[in-house]
Steps between C-alpha positions, in 0.01 A plus 500: 500500500476230235313173481793314645490715803127471544505119479786483756315720744190279458718189571703623787315774678298366788190713424475375147423178316652401157237219483212743486647704217389472133765570234426574150775455225545528130439142372493479114229264377275553806180698462604859451858386548461516870513230768397546869609254777508490870812586715458163656641347172818699535782258617794740487600860449833537332686810394370511151185288505246309697451136493131392446381152545218401265395144430798332660727738295722790610500795256736789554318842440725816460366778723475735189209287384286581811227740431317516827521374867185527711322369809128493568536835655701701250734520211861488641685570175411542134721543189449841345541597130362188365 
């Protein structure tokens, strides 16, 4: 199961909540080249990328840039081999 599958499960499954997830991505120029944002900022999950709203701007983030998906309870997915 990949990051897109996890995000879709968080969005659509009645027992989960995408808005409570924290997603960490590769973001060049950010401290340690990583950026973490809340799932509540995700406006759409497309086939190759997610759409993230930040400061009145929509940014498309390819799923391969996701490093980690977690909730306050546990890590749901983490990229290995990095």
